[in-house]
ROMI-738792 format. One record per residue: residue number from 1; residue in three letters; x, y, z of N, C-alpha, C in turn. Coordinates in nm, 4 decimals. Layout:
// residues N
<NUM 'ALA' <X Y Z> <X Y Z> <X Y Z>>
...
This chain:
// residues 83
<1 'MET' <5.2904 6.3041 12.2186> <5.3685 6.4172 12.2431> <5.3334 6.4980 12.3764>>
<2 'THR' <5.4266 6.4982 12.4522> <5.3892 6.5773 12.5836> <5.3992 6.7364 12.5808>>
<3 'LEU' <5.3419 6.7939 12.6599> <5.3153 6.9429 12.6532> <5.4591 7.0130 12.6448>>
<4 'SER' <5.5685 6.9627 12.7263> <5.6877 7.0212 12.7374> <5.7604 7.0108 12.6036>>
<5 'ALA' <5.7407 6.8941 12.5306> <5.8112 6.8524 12.4104> <5.7371 6.9692 12.2860>>
<6 'ARG' <5.6190 6.9674 12.3129> <5.5617 7.0571 12.2059> <5.6001 7.2022 12.2207>>
<7 'VAL' <5.6176 7.2591 12.3446> <5.6619 7.3792 12.3704> <5.7983 7.4205 12.3228>>
<8 'ILE' <5.8856 7.3063 12.3524> <6.0378 7.3150 12.2979> <6.0159 7.3069 12.1217>>
<9 'ALA' <5.9446 7.2350 12.0877> <5.9257 7.2400 11.9212> <5.8849 7.3616 11.8708>>
<10 'ILE' <5.7938 7.4222 11.9397> <5.7422 7.5673 11.9036> <5.8376 7.6738 11.9024>>
<11 'VAL' <5.9131 7.6595 12.0219> <6.0153 7.7637 12.0494> <6.1341 7.7527 11.9396>>
<12 'ALA' <6.1699 7.6172 11.9295> <6.2834 7.6114 11.8235> <6.2322 7.6462 11.6887>>
<13 'ALA' <6.1160 7.6135 11.6424> <6.0579 7.6522 11.5167> <6.0630 7.8086 11.5105>>
<14 'SER' <6.0042 7.8602 11.6138> <6.0018 8.0124 11.5905> <6.1331 8.0843 11.5999>>
<15 'LEU' <6.2263 8.0272 11.6557> <6.3654 8.0861 11.6542> <6.4128 8.0546 11.5321>>
<16 'LEU' <6.4054 7.9286 11.4555> <6.4633 7.9205 11.3309> <6.3868 8.0035 11.2248>>
<17 'LEU' <6.2610 8.0236 11.2112> <6.1968 8.0979 11.1187> <6.1904 8.2427 11.1391>>
<18 'GLY' <6.1846 8.2980 11.2663> <6.1747 8.4278 11.2995> <6.2872 8.5007 11.3834>>
<19 'GLY' <6.3881 8.4074 11.4031> <6.4936 8.4337 11.5041> <6.5876 8.5552 11.4413>>
<20 'THR' <6.5892 8.5903 11.3125> <6.6692 8.6803 11.2628> <6.6244 8.8173 11.2802>>
<21 'ALA' <6.4955 8.8397 11.3192> <6.4361 8.9751 11.3504> <6.4856 9.0112 11.4895>>
<22 'PHE' <6.5381 8.9251 11.5717> <6.5806 8.9615 11.6977> <6.7214 8.9962 11.6999>>
<23 'ALA' <6.7991 8.9413 11.5990> <6.9209 8.9612 11.5866> <6.9682 9.0997 11.5151>>
<24 'GLN' <6.8726 9.1530 11.4535> <6.9084 9.2702 11.3822> <6.9457 9.3850 11.4567>>
<25 'THR' <7.0444 9.4650 11.4313> <7.0634 9.5991 11.4837> <7.1098 9.7018 11.3906>>
<26 'THR' <7.0894 9.8100 11.4248> <7.1182 9.9137 11.3258> <7.2651 9.9449 11.3109>>
<27 'ALA' <7.3155 9.9717 11.2036> <7.4592 9.9867 11.1637> <7.4851 10.1199 11.2148>>
<28 'PRO' <7.6126 10.1390 11.2699> <7.6591 10.2631 11.3199> <7.6882 10.3611 11.2112>>
<29 'THR' <7.6405 10.4861 11.2220> <7.6545 10.5862 11.1243> <7.7899 10.6318 11.1128>>
<30 'THR' <7.8619 10.6346 11.2344> <7.9969 10.6979 11.2302> <8.1134 10.6171 11.1663>>
<31 'ALA' <8.0803 10.4795 11.1521> <8.1921 10.3927 11.1025> <8.2306 10.4231 10.9586>>
<32 'PRO' <8.1280 10.4442 10.8549> <8.1714 10.4706 10.7220> <8.2491 10.5978 10.7064>>
<33 'ALA' <8.2108 10.6879 10.7918> <8.2557 10.8384 10.7852> <8.4106 10.8374 10.8295>>
<34 'SER' <8.4172 10.7438 10.9358> <8.5636 10.7437 10.9955> <8.6635 10.6694 10.8840>>
<35 'LYS' <8.6142 10.5710 10.8204> <8.6897 10.4997 10.7274> <8.7142 10.5821 10.5884>>
<36 'MET' <8.6345 10.6725 10.5583> <8.6434 10.7638 10.4524> <8.7286 10.8731 10.4726>>
<37 'ALA' <8.7487 10.9200 10.5920> <8.8042 11.0591 10.6144> <8.9694 11.0387 10.5789>>
<38 'PRO' <9.0520 10.9301 10.6060> <9.1810 10.9331 10.5603> <9.1912 10.9150 10.4356>>
<39 'ALA' <9.1098 10.8555 10.3385> <9.1107 10.8465 10.1898> <9.0892 10.9811 10.1450>>
<40 'ALA' <8.9883 11.0559 10.2044> <8.9598 11.1780 10.1319> <9.0621 11.2861 10.1463>>
<41 'LYS' <9.1435 11.2624 10.2608> <9.2511 11.3615 10.2749> <9.3609 11.3331 10.1886>>
<42 'LYS' <9.3915 11.2195 10.1359> <9.4898 11.2094 10.0451> <9.4823 11.2779 9.9130>>
<43 'ALA' <9.5850 11.3406 9.8783> <9.5866 11.4082 9.7545> <9.6396 11.3265 9.6663>>
<44 'LYS' <9.5746 11.3290 9.5387> <9.6227 11.2296 9.4250> <9.7539 11.2778 9.3714>>
<45 'LYS' <9.8555 11.2042 9.3603> <9.9848 11.2452 9.3077> <9.9826 11.2478 9.1536>>
<46 'PRO' <10.0393 11.3286 9.1041> <10.0454 11.3503 8.9350> <10.1282 11.2377 8.8930>>
<47 'GLN' <10.0873 11.1831 8.7768> <10.1584 11.0727 8.7273> <10.2932 11.1100 8.6696>>
<48 'THR' <10.3995 11.0529 8.6800> <10.5250 11.0993 8.5931> <10.5253 11.0586 8.4584>>
<49 'ALA' <10.6250 11.1235 8.3815> <10.6333 11.0874 8.2375> <10.6570 10.9378 8.2182>>
<50 'ALA' <10.7352 10.8812 8.2885> <10.7797 10.7366 8.2829> <10.6455 10.6641 8.3137>>
<51 'SER' <10.5780 10.6940 8.4167> <10.4585 10.6348 8.4380> <10.3630 10.6191 8.3189>>
<52 'LEU' <10.3353 10.7438 8.2679> <10.2350 10.7479 8.1746> <10.2838 10.6716 8.0237>>
<53 'GLU' <10.4102 10.6664 8.0130> <10.4758 10.6017 7.8991> <10.4586 10.4482 7.9155>>
<54 'CYS' <10.4965 10.3911 8.0525> <10.4617 10.2652 8.0745> <10.3227 10.2128 8.0716>>
<55 'SER' <10.2354 10.3169 8.1023> <10.0895 10.2758 8.0877> <10.0370 10.2794 7.9400>>
<56 'LYS' <10.1080 10.3544 7.8429> <10.0586 10.3529 7.7140> <10.1306 10.2311 7.6554>>
<57 'GLU' <10.2445 10.1809 7.7092> <10.3138 10.0535 7.6464> <10.2197 9.9268 7.6923>>
<58 'ALA' <10.1757 9.9387 7.8137> <10.0921 9.8257 7.8546> <9.9554 9.8188 7.7835>>
<59 'ASP' <9.8957 9.9492 7.7440> <9.7728 9.9404 7.6760> <9.8154 9.9014 7.5330>>
<60 'ALA' <9.9048 9.9262 7.4651> <9.9497 9.8783 7.3459> <9.9588 9.7321 7.3390>>
<61 'LYS' <10.0211 9.6585 7.4465> <10.0251 9.5168 7.4658> <9.8928 9.4660 7.4900>>
<62 'GLY' <9.7963 9.5394 7.5447> <9.6730 9.4604 7.5915> <9.6738 9.4023 7.7232>>
<63 'LEU' <9.7660 9.4496 7.7966> <9.7816 9.3893 7.9342> <9.6722 9.4300 8.0293>>
<64 'HIS' <9.6309 9.3314 8.1112> <9.5292 9.3650 8.2103> <9.5612 9.2927 8.3564>>
<65 'GLY' <9.5047 9.3480 8.4638> <9.5375 9.2822 8.5956> <9.6820 9.2799 8.6473>>
<66 'LYS' <9.7112 9.1501 8.6943> <9.8461 9.1255 8.7530> <9.9433 9.1398 8.6413>>
<67 'ALA' <9.9242 9.0983 8.5206> <10.0319 9.1091 8.4149> <10.0576 9.2613 8.3859>>
<68 'ARG' <9.9494 9.3480 8.3881> <9.9769 9.4910 8.3526> <10.0522 9.5400 8.4871>>
<69 'LYS' <10.0035 9.5173 8.6068> <10.0685 9.5714 8.7263> <10.2382 9.5372 8.7212>>
<70 'LYS' <10.2598 9.4204 8.6905> <10.4012 9.3530 8.6905> <10.4656 9.4439 8.5891>>
<71 'PHE' <10.4070 9.4410 8.4541> <10.4862 9.4948 8.3457> <10.5275 9.6660 8.3842>>
<72 'ARG' <10.3934 9.7367 8.4481> <10.4344 9.8646 8.4700> <10.5483 9.8990 8.5708>>
<73 'SER' <10.5548 9.7912 8.6804> <10.6276 9.8060 8.7852> <10.7698 9.7907 8.7380>>
<74 'GLU' <10.8077 9.6978 8.6419> <10.9175 9.6630 8.5928> <10.9577 9.7764 8.4926>>
<75 'CYS' <10.8655 9.8312 8.4108> <10.9071 9.9525 8.3140> <10.9432 10.0625 8.4063>>
<76 'LYS' <10.8732 10.0977 8.5057> <10.9099 10.2239 8.5870> <11.0530 10.2027 8.6559>>
<77 'ALA' <11.0776 10.0775 8.7093> <11.2050 10.0545 8.7569> <11.3113 10.0772 8.6519>>
<78 'LYS' <11.2976 10.0366 8.5271> <11.3924 10.0493 8.4215> <11.4041 10.2098 8.3943>>
<79 'ALA' <11.3112 10.2702 8.3904> <11.3055 10.4120 8.3525> <11.3772 10.4867 8.4824>>
<80 'ALA' <11.3637 10.4436 8.5955> <11.4284 10.5107 8.6984> <11.5746 10.5089 8.7176>>
<81 'LYS' <11.6124 10.3727 8.6541> <11.7670 10.3284 8.6580> <11.8379 10.4147 8.5632>>
<82 'PRO' <11.9460 10.5005 8.6277> <12.0389 10.5743 8.5281> <12.1097 10.4753 8.4484>>
<83 'ASN' <12.1206 10.5051 8.3253> <12.2051 10.4266 8.2219> <12.3492 10.4459 8.2201>>
């Protein structure tokens, strides 16, 4: 093996084994704060009576996930529609 081949092999091995140390950077400290600011400003809306009833019905049926979301959406739409 020639000298240049050895140098290339050593450089390649060192980049593979320790190359991640060179790529590390510190995370920006302002990014999480800027993402949190709009969410923190939102005031939580109080639930309506229809929403609470639909939630109770979904609990009674044991619905979770997408099925619960679909059921509550349909239930609230029915409650909002005048008879």
